[in-house]
Backbone as JSON Lines, residues from 0, in Angstrom:
{"i":0,"aa":"M","n":[0.82,-1.2,0.0],"ca":[0.0,0.0,0.0],"c":[0.86,1.26,0.0]}
{"i":1,"aa":"E","n":[2.03,1.17,0.65],"ca":[2.93,2.31,0.69],"c":[3.35,2.73,-0.71]}
{"i":2,"aa":"T","n":[3.5,1.74,-1.58],"ca":[3.92,2.05,-2.95],"c":[2.89,2.91,-3.66]}
{"i":3,"aa":"L","n":[1.61,2.65,-3.39],"ca":[0.56,3.46,-4.01],"c":[0.57,4.89,-3.48]}
{"i":4,"aa":"I","n":[0.85,5.03,-2.2],"ca":[0.93,6.37,-1.61],"c":[2.08,7.15,-2.25]}
{"i":5,"aa":"V","n":[3.22,6.49,-2.41],"ca":[4.37,7.13,-3.05],"c":[4.02,7.48,-4.49]}
{"i":6,"aa":"L","n":[3.46,6.52,-5.24],"ca":[3.15,6.73,-6.65],"c":[2.19,7.91,-6.85]}
{"i":7,"aa":"F","n":[1.06,7.89,-6.16],"ca":[0.07,8.94,-6.34],"c":[0.52,10.27,-5.72]}
{"i":8,"aa":"G","n":[1.2,10.21,-4.59],"ca":[1.68,11.43,-3.95],"c":[2.68,12.18,-4.82]}
{"i":9,"aa":"V","n":[3.65,11.45,-5.37],"ca":[4.64,12.1,-6.24],"c":[3.99,12.57,-7.53]}
{"i":10,"aa":"F","n":[3.05,11.81,-8.05],"ca":[2.35,12.21,-9.27],"c":[1.63,13.55,-9.08]}
{"i":11,"aa":"I","n":[0.88,13.66,-8.0],"ca":[0.14,14.89,-7.73],"c":[1.1,16.05,-7.46]}
{"i":12,"aa":"A","n":[2.14,15.79,-6.66],"ca":[3.11,16.85,-6.36],"c":[3.81,17.34,-7.63]}
{"i":13,"aa":"T","n":[4.2,16.4,-8.49],"ca":[4.88,16.78,-9.74],"c":[3.94,17.55,-10.66]}
{"i":14,"aa":"L","n":[2.69,17.11,-10.75],"ca":[1.71,17.84,-11.56],"c":[1.58,19.28,-11.07]}
{"i":15,"aa":"L","n":[1.42,19.44,-9.76],"ca":[1.22,20.78,-9.2],"c":[2.46,21.67,-9.37]}
{"i":16,"aa":"I","n":[3.63,21.12,-9.09],"ca":[4.86,21.9,-9.24],"c":[5.05,22.31,-10.7]}
{"i":17,"aa":"N","n":[4.82,21.37,-11.6],"ca":[4.96,21.67,-13.02],"c":[3.97,22.72,-13.47]}
{"i":18,"aa":"W","n":[2.74,22.64,-12.95],"ca":[1.72,23.63,-13.31],"c":[2.1,25.02,-12.78]}
{"i":19,"aa":"L","n":[2.62,25.06,-11.56],"ca":[3.03,26.34,-10.99],"c":[4.16,26.98,-11.79]}
{"i":20,"aa":"I","n":[5.03,26.18,-12.33],"ca":[6.19,26.69,-13.08],"c":[5.84,26.99,-14.53]}
{"i":21,"aa":"T","n":[5.12,26.06,-15.19],"ca":[4.89,26.19,-16.64],"c":[3.45,26.5,-17.01]}
{"i":22,"aa":"K","n":[2.55,26.43,-16.06],"ca":[1.11,26.6,-16.3],"c":[0.56,25.5,-17.23]}
{"i":23,"aa":"R","n":[1.21,24.32,-17.19],"ca":[0.74,23.16,-17.97],"c":[0.75,21.93,-17.07]}
{"i":24,"aa":"F","n":[-0.2,21.05,-17.33],"ca":[-0.2,19.74,-16.68],"c":[0.46,18.76,-17.64]}
{"i":25,"aa":"E","n":[1.61,18.26,-17.27],"ca":[2.32,17.3,-18.1],"c":[2.16,15.92,-17.48]}
{"i":26,"aa":"L","n":[1.08,15.25,-17.9],"ca":[0.7,13.97,-17.3],"c":[1.76,12.91,-17.5]}
{"i":27,"aa":"A","n":[2.29,12.78,-18.72],"ca":[3.26,11.72,-19.0],"c":[4.54,11.92,-18.18]}
{"i":28,"aa":"F","n":[5.05,13.15,-18.14],"ca":[6.25,13.42,-17.35],"c":[5.99,13.15,-15.87]}
{"i":29,"aa":"S","n":[4.87,13.63,-15.37],"ca":[4.54,13.42,-13.96],"c":[4.38,11.93,-13.66]}
{"i":30,"aa":"G","n":[3.81,11.2,-14.6],"ca":[3.67,9.75,-14.43],"c":[5.01,9.05,-14.37]}
{"i":31,"aa":"R","n":[5.94,9.46,-15.25],"ca":[7.28,8.86,-15.24],"c":[8.03,9.22,-13.96]}
{"i":32,"aa":"M","n":[7.92,10.46,-13.53],"ca":[8.59,10.88,-12.29],"c":[8.05,10.08,-11.1]}
{"i":33,"aa":"A","n":[6.74,9.93,-11.03],"ca":[6.14,9.19,-9.92],"c":[6.58,7.73,-9.94]}
{"i":34,"aa":"M","n":[6.59,7.12,-11.11],"ca":[7.01,5.72,-11.2],"c":[8.49,5.59,-10.85]}
{"i":35,"aa":"A","n":[9.3,6.55,-11.27],"ca":[10.73,6.51,-10.96],"c":[10.95,6.57,-9.44]}
{"i":36,"aa":"V","n":[10.26,7.46,-8.76],"ca":[10.41,7.57,-7.31],"c":[9.9,6.3,-6.63]}
{"i":37,"aa":"M","n":[8.78,5.77,-7.12],"ca":[8.26,4.53,-6.56],"c":[9.26,3.39,-6.73]}
{"i":38,"aa":"L","n":[9.92,3.32,-7.89],"ca":[10.9,2.27,-8.13],"c":[12.1,2.41,-7.19]}
{"i":39,"aa":"V","n":[12.52,3.63,-6.92],"ca":[13.6,3.83,-5.95],"c":[13.14,3.34,-4.57]}
{"i":40,"aa":"F","n":[11.91,3.67,-4.21],"ca":[11.34,3.25,-2.94],"c":[11.29,1.72,-2.84]}
{"i":41,"aa":"T","n":[10.81,1.05,-3.88],"ca":[10.72,-0.41,-3.83],"c":[12.1,-1.05,-3.92]}
{"i":42,"aa":"S","n":[13.02,-0.39,-4.61],"ca":[14.38,-0.91,-4.69],"c":[15.02,-0.97,-3.31]}
{"i":43,"aa":"V","n":[14.79,0.02,-2.5],"ca":[15.32,0.03,-1.13],"c":[14.84,-1.21,-0.38]}
{"i":44,"aa":"G","n":[13.6,-1.6,-0.63],"ca":[13.05,-2.8,0.0],"c":[13.83,-4.06,-0.35]}
{"i":45,"aa":"H","n":[14.42,-4.1,-1.53],"ca":[15.2,-5.27,-1.93],"c":[16.44,-5.43,-1.06]}
{"i":46,"aa":"F","n":[16.93,-4.34,-0.51],"ca":[18.13,-4.39,0.32],"c":[17.79,-4.44,1.81]}
{"i":47,"aa":"V","n":[16.71,-3.77,2.21],"ca":[16.31,-3.74,3.61],"c":[15.59,-5.04,4.01]}
{"i":48,"aa":"F","n":[14.76,-5.55,3.12],"ca":[13.98,-6.76,3.4],"c":[14.43,-7.92,2.49]}
{"i":49,"aa":"S","n":[15.71,-8.03,2.27],"ca":[16.23,-9.02,1.31],"c":[15.89,-10.45,1.7]}
{"i":50,"aa":"K","n":[15.89,-10.75,2.99],"ca":[15.59,-12.13,3.42],"c":[14.14,-12.49,3.08]}
{"i":51,"aa":"G","n":[13.22,-11.58,3.38],"ca":[11.81,-11.84,3.07],"c":[11.57,-11.9,1.57]}
{"i":52,"aa":"M","n":[12.23,-11.03,0.82],"ca":[12.08,-11.06,-0.63],"c":[12.66,-12.34,-1.22]}
{"i":53,"aa":"A","n":[13.76,-12.82,-0.66],"ca":[14.32,-14.08,-1.13],"c":[13.36,-15.24,-0.85]}
{"i":54,"aa":"M","n":[12.63,-15.16,0.25],"ca":[11.62,-16.19,0.54],"c":[10.54,-16.19,-0.53]}
{"i":55,"aa":"M","n":[10.23,-15.03,-1.09],"ca":[9.19,-14.93,-2.12],"c":[9.57,-15.66,-3.4]}
{"i":56,"aa":"I","n":[10.87,-15.83,-3.62],"ca":[11.33,-16.52,-4.83],"c":[12.21,-17.72,-4.48]}
{"i":57,"aa":"S","n":[11.93,-18.32,-3.32],"ca":[12.74,-19.46,-2.87],"c":[12.63,-20.65,-3.81]}
{"i":58,"aa":"F","n":[11.66,-20.64,-4.71],"ca":[11.53,-21.71,-5.7],"c":[12.54,-21.56,-6.83]}
{"i":59,"aa":"L","n":[13.28,-20.44,-6.86],"ca":[14.32,-20.21,-7.87],"c":[15.7,-20.4,-7.25]}
{"i":60,"aa":"P","n":[16.67,-20.83,-8.06],"ca":[18.03,-20.92,-7.53],"c":[18.62,-19.52,-7.33]}
{"i":61,"aa":"H","n":[19.5,-19.39,-6.35],"ca":[20.21,-18.13,-6.08],"c":[19.25,-16.98,-5.79]}
{"i":62,"aa":"A","n":[18.26,-17.24,-4.97],"ca":[17.23,-16.24,-4.67],"c":[17.82,-14.94,-4.13]}
{"i":63,"aa":"N","n":[18.81,-15.02,-3.27],"ca":[19.41,-13.8,-2.7],"c":[20.05,-12.94,-3.78]}
{"i":64,"aa":"V","n":[20.73,-13.57,-4.72],"ca":[21.36,-12.84,-5.81],"c":[20.3,-12.18,-6.7]}
{"i":65,"aa":"I","n":[19.23,-12.9,-6.97],"ca":[18.15,-12.36,-7.8],"c":[17.53,-11.14,-7.13]}
{"i":66,"aa":"V","n":[17.32,-11.2,-5.83],"ca":[16.76,-10.06,-5.1],"c":[17.67,-8.84,-5.24]}
{"i":67,"aa":"F","n":[18.95,-9.05,-5.06],"ca":[19.93,-7.96,-5.19],"c":[19.92,-7.38,-6.6]}
{"i":68,"aa":"I","n":[19.95,-8.25,-7.61],"ca":[19.98,-7.81,-9.01],"c":[18.69,-7.07,-9.38]}
{"i":69,"aa":"T","n":[17.55,-7.58,-8.93],"ca":[16.29,-6.89,-9.27],"c":[16.19,-5.54,-8.58]}
{"i":70,"aa":"G","n":[16.8,-5.41,-7.4],"ca":[16.85,-4.09,-6.76],"c":[17.66,-3.11,-7.59]}
{"i":71,"aa":"I","n":[18.75,-3.57,-8.13],"ca":[19.57,-2.72,-9.0],"c":[18.83,-2.41,-10.3]}
{"i":72,"aa":"I","n":[18.12,-3.41,-10.84],"ca":[17.33,-3.19,-12.06],"c":[16.3,-2.08,-11.83]}
{"i":73,"aa":"E","n":[15.66,-2.08,-10.67],"ca":[14.67,-1.04,-10.38],"c":[15.31,0.34,-10.32]}
{"i":74,"aa":"L","n":[16.51,0.44,-9.77],"ca":[17.2,1.73,-9.75],"c":[17.56,2.19,-11.16]}
{"i":75,"aa":"I","n":[18.04,1.28,-11.99],"ca":[18.38,1.62,-13.38],"c":[17.12,2.02,-14.14]}
{"i":76,"aa":"A","n":[16.02,1.31,-13.92],"ca":[14.77,1.63,-14.59],"c":[14.27,3.01,-14.18]}
{"i":77,"aa":"A","n":[14.44,3.36,-12.9],"ca":[14.02,4.69,-12.43],"c":[14.75,5.77,-13.22]}
{"i":78,"aa":"I","n":[16.03,5.58,-13.43],"ca":[16.81,6.55,-14.22],"c":[16.35,6.53,-15.67]}
{"i":79,"aa":"G","n":[16.17,5.34,-16.22],"ca":[15.77,5.19,-17.63],"c":[14.45,5.86,-17.95]}
{"i":80,"aa":"L","n":[13.53,5.89,-16.99],"ca":[12.24,6.56,-17.22],"c":[12.39,8.06,-17.39]}
{"i":81,"aa":"L","n":[13.43,8.63,-16.81],"ca":[13.6,10.08,-16.81],"c":[14.5,10.58,-17.93]}
{"i":82,"aa":"V","n":[15.12,9.67,-18.67],"ca":[15.98,10.05,-19.8],"c":[15.14,9.93,-21.07]}
{"i":83,"aa":"P","n":[14.91,11.04,-21.76],"ca":[14.02,11.01,-22.94],"c":[14.37,9.92,-23.98]}
{"i":84,"aa":"K","n":[15.64,9.7,-24.23],"ca":[16.04,8.72,-25.25],"c":[15.8,7.28,-24.82]}
{"i":85,"aa":"T","n":[15.67,7.03,-23.53],"ca":[15.52,5.65,-23.06],"c":[14.14,5.35,-22.47]}
{"i":86,"aa":"K","n":[13.27,6.35,-22.4],"ca":[11.99,6.13,-21.71],"c":[11.13,5.06,-22.38]}
{"i":87,"aa":"A","n":[11.11,4.99,-23.7],"ca":[10.27,3.99,-24.38],"c":[10.8,2.58,-24.15]}
{"i":88,"aa":"L","n":[12.09,2.39,-24.33],"ca":[12.68,1.07,-24.08],"c":[12.52,0.68,-22.62]}
{"i":89,"aa":"T","n":[12.76,1.62,-21.73],"ca":[12.59,1.35,-20.31],"c":[11.14,0.97,-20.01]}
{"i":90,"aa":"G","n":[10.19,1.65,-20.63],"ca":[8.78,1.34,-20.44],"c":[8.46,-0.09,-20.86]}
{"i":91,"aa":"K","n":[8.95,-0.5,-22.02],"ca":[8.7,-1.87,-22.49],"c":[9.31,-2.9,-21.55]}
{"i":92,"aa":"L","n":[10.54,-2.65,-21.12],"ca":[11.21,-3.58,-20.22],"c":[10.55,-3.62,-18.85]}
{"i":93,"aa":"L","n":[10.07,-2.47,-18.38],"ca":[9.38,-2.44,-17.08],"c":[8.06,-3.2,-17.12]}
{"i":94,"aa":"I","n":[7.34,-3.1,-18.22],"ca":[6.1,-3.87,-18.35],"c":[6.41,-5.36,-18.26]}
{"i":95,"aa":"L","n":[7.43,-5.8,-18.96],"ca":[7.85,-7.21,-18.89],"c":[8.28,-7.56,-17.46]}
{"i":96,"aa":"F","n":[9.03,-6.68,-16.83],"ca":[9.48,-6.89,-15.45],"c":[8.29,-7.06,-14.51]}
{"i":97,"aa":"F","n":[7.29,-6.2,-14.63],"ca":[6.11,-6.3,-13.76],"c":[5.34,-7.59,-14.0]}
{"i":98,"aa":"I","n":[5.29,-8.04,-15.24],"ca":[4.63,-9.32,-15.54],"c":[5.4,-10.47,-14.89]}
{"i":99,"aa":"L","n":[6.73,-10.42,-14.98],"ca":[7.56,-11.48,-14.42],"c":[7.52,-11.52,-12.89]}
{"i":100,"aa":"L","n":[7.19,-10.39,-12.25],"ca":[7.11,-10.35,-10.79],"c":[5.86,-11.03,-10.24]}
{"i":101,"aa":"L","n":[4.83,-11.14,-11.05],"ca":[3.56,-11.66,-10.56],"c":[3.66,-13.06,-9.96]}
{"i":102,"aa":"P","n":[4.38,-14.02,-10.58],"ca":[4.48,-15.33,-9.93],"c":[5.09,-15.29,-8.53]}
{"i":103,"aa":"A","n":[6.04,-14.41,-8.3],"ca":[6.63,-14.29,-6.96],"c":[5.59,-13.81,-5.96]}
{"i":104,"aa":"N","n":[4.74,-12.88,-6.38],"ca":[3.69,-12.4,-5.48],"c":[2.64,-13.48,-5.22]}
{"i":105,"aa":"I","n":[2.32,-14.26,-6.24],"ca":[1.37,-15.37,-6.06],"c":[1.96,-16.41,-5.11]}
{"i":106,"aa":"Y","n":[3.22,-16.75,-5.31],"ca":[3.89,-17.72,-4.43],"c":[3.91,-17.21,-2.99]}
{"i":107,"aa":"A","n":[4.28,-15.95,-2.8],"ca":[4.35,-15.38,-1.46],"c":[2.98,-15.39,-0.78]}
{"i":108,"aa":"A","n":[1.95,-15.04,-1.52],"ca":[0.61,-15.02,-0.94],"c":[0.14,-16.44,-0.6]}
{"i":109,"aa":"S","n":[0.41,-17.39,-1.49],"ca":[-0.06,-18.76,-1.25],"c":[0.71,-19.44,-0.11]}
{"i":110,"aa":"H","n":[1.89,-18.91,0.23],"ca":[2.68,-19.46,1.33],"c":[2.71,-18.54,2.56]}
{"i":111,"aa":"N","n":[1.85,-17.54,2.57],"ca":[1.72,-16.6,3.7],"c":[3.05,-15.95,4.08]}
{"i":112,"aa":"I","n":[3.87,-15.62,3.08],"ca":[5.17,-15.01,3.36],"c":[4.99,-13.52,3.65]}
{"i":113,"aa":"N","n":[5.57,-13.11,4.75],"ca":[5.61,-11.71,5.13],"c":[7.02,-11.22,4.79]}
{"i":114,"aa":"L","n":[7.16,-10.42,3.75],"ca":[8.5,-10.04,3.29],"c":[9.22,-9.13,4.27]}
{"i":115,"aa":"Q","n":[8.49,-8.36,5.06],"ca":[9.14,-7.45,6.0],"c":[9.71,-8.16,7.22]}
{"i":116,"aa":"T","n":[9.02,-9.2,7.69],"ca":[9.5,-9.92,8.86],"c":[10.19,-11.23,8.5]}
{"i":117,"aa":"A","n":[10.17,-11.59,7.21],"ca":[10.8,-12.81,6.72],"c":[10.3,-14.04,7.48]}
{"i":118,"aa":"D","n":[8.97,-14.13,7.6],"ca":[8.38,-15.31,8.23],"c":[7.07,-15.65,7.51]}
{"i":119,"aa":"Y","n":[6.29,-16.53,8.09],"ca":[5.07,-17.01,7.44],"c":[3.82,-16.45,8.11]}
{"i":120,"aa":"T","n":[3.84,-15.16,8.4],"ca":[2.68,-14.49,9.01],"c":[2.01,-13.53,8.03]}
{"i":121,"aa":"G","n":[2.22,-13.73,6.74],"ca":[1.68,-12.84,5.72],"c":[0.17,-12.94,5.6]}
{"i":122,"aa":"K","n":[-0.4,-12.11,4.78],"ca":[-1.85,-11.99,4.63],"c":[-2.48,-13.14,3.87]}
{"i":123,"aa":"G","n":[-1.68,-13.91,3.15],"ca":[-2.22,-15.07,2.45],"c":[-2.84,-14.69,1.11]}
{"i":124,"aa":"I","n":[-3.66,-15.6,0.62],"ca":[-4.26,-15.46,-0.71],"c":[-5.08,-14.19,-0.85]}
{"i":125,"aa":"S","n":[-5.71,-13.73,0.22],"ca":[-6.52,-12.51,0.14],"c":[-5.69,-11.31,-0.33]}
{"i":126,"aa":"Y","n":[-4.38,-11.35,-0.08],"ca":[-3.48,-10.28,-0.52],"c":[-3.52,-10.1,-2.04]}
{"i":127,"aa":"L","n":[-3.77,-11.19,-2.76],"ca":[-3.78,-11.11,-4.22],"c":[-4.92,-10.26,-4.75]}
{"i":128,"aa":"W","n":[-5.99,-10.09,-3.97],"ca":[-7.09,-9.22,-4.39],"c":[-6.62,-7.77,-4.5]}
{"i":129,"aa":"I","n":[-5.56,-7.44,-3.79],"ca":[-4.97,-6.1,-3.87],"c":[-3.79,-6.12,-4.84]}
{"i":130,"aa":"R","n":[-2.95,-7.13,-4.72],"ca":[-1.68,-7.15,-5.45],"c":[-1.85,-7.28,-6.96]}
{"i":131,"aa":"V","n":[-2.75,-8.15,-7.42],"ca":[-2.91,-8.33,-8.87],"c":[-3.43,-7.05,-9.54]}
{"i":132,"aa":"P","n":[-4.49,-6.42,-9.01],"ca":[-4.9,-5.14,-9.61],"c":[-3.81,-4.07,-9.52]}
{"i":133,"aa":"M","n":[-3.03,-4.07,-8.43],"ca":[-1.95,-3.1,-8.3],"c":[-0.89,-3.34,-9.38]}
{"i":134,"aa":"Q","n":[-0.58,-4.6,-9.65],"ca":[0.39,-4.92,-10.7],"c":[-0.14,-4.46,-12.06]}
{"i":135,"aa":"L","n":[-1.42,-4.66,-12.31],"ca":[-2.04,-4.19,-13.56],"c":[-2.0,-2.67,-13.65]}
{"i":136,"aa":"L","n":[-2.22,-2.0,-12.52],"ca":[-2.12,-0.54,-12.48],"c":[-0.71,-0.09,-12.86]}
{"i":137,"aa":"F","n":[0.3,-0.74,-12.3],"ca":[1.69,-0.37,-12.62],"c":[1.98,-0.54,-14.11]}
{"i":138,"aa":"I","n":[1.49,-1.63,-14.68],"ca":[1.7,-1.89,-16.11],"c":[1.02,-0.8,-16.94]}
{"i":139,"aa":"A","n":[-0.23,-0.49,-16.62],"ca":[-0.95,0.55,-17.36],"c":[-0.28,1.91,-17.16]}
{"i":140,"aa":"W","n":[0.17,2.19,-15.95],"ca":[0.83,3.46,-15.63],"c":[2.07,3.64,-16.5]}
{"i":141,"aa":"V","n":[2.89,2.6,-16.57],"ca":[4.11,2.67,-17.37],"c":[3.76,2.82,-18.85]}
{"i":142,"aa":"Y","n":[2.77,2.08,-19.3],"ca":[2.38,2.17,-20.71],"c":[1.96,3.6,-21.06]}
{"i":143,"aa":"F","n":[1.05,4.16,-20.28],"ca":[0.52,5.49,-20.62],"c":[1.54,6.61,-20.41]}
{"i":144,"aa":"S","n":[2.53,6.4,-19.55],"ca":[3.51,7.47,-19.35],"c":[4.76,7.33,-20.22]}
{"i":145,"aa":"T","n":[4.9,6.18,-20.89],"ca":[6.1,6.0,-21.73],"c":[5.82,5.62,-23.17]}
{"i":146,"aa":"L","n":[4.74,4.89,-23.43],"ca":[4.54,4.31,-24.75],"c":[3.34,4.84,-25.52]}
{"i":147,"aa":"S","n":[2.36,5.39,-24.83],"ca":[1.17,5.86,-25.55],"c":[1.49,7.15,-26.33]}
{"i":148,"aa":"N","n":[0.64,7.51,-27.25],"ca":[0.85,8.71,-28.05],"c":[0.98,9.98,-27.22]}
{"i":149,"aa":"Q","n":[0.25,10.05,-26.13],"ca":[0.31,11.24,-25.27],"c":[1.71,11.43,-24.69]}
{"i":150,"aa":"S","n":[2.39,10.32,-24.37],"ca":[3.71,10.45,-23.74],"c":[4.76,10.95,-24.72]}
{"i":151,"aa":"K","n":[4.5,10.83,-26.01],"ca":[5.48,11.29,-27.0],"c":[5.49,12.81,-27.12]}
{"i":152,"aa":"I","n":[4.46,13.47,-26.6],"ca":[4.38,14.93,-26.63],"c":[5.37,15.53,-25.63]}
{"i":153,"aa":"K","n":[5.44,14.98,-24.44],"ca":[6.3,15.51,-23.37],"c":[7.21,14.45,-22.84]}
């Protein structure tokens, strides 16, 4: 839920700041900025809660290494969203990344994994009622802020 607060909070703040400076609402830019900040926020989780995140992908070999690498990928993607020449490629790769993350979230929910405490006290399958729509929101957000016709304007 914190990720949604970061995403929407930065989006609204960026929209307002941009409007105060330029008298324009630049939705695509604000969307990319918000997603970039959210990715930095979630990337920190890969390092702070690495044990719990590794539990989410314990069905894969070298789970700890994967958690570390995906944290770095999120930081690189945050930068890529803000560089005009790389925003489209970054958008495509982020959509793929978000799709690939879904099995880890399903596994974690079905095994009651709590990533913050690295134990089995998680919310369980009911968590997917929030997580799956949130993942779809992230995919749509990236698409509309990087790949749609509107994003090519700004």
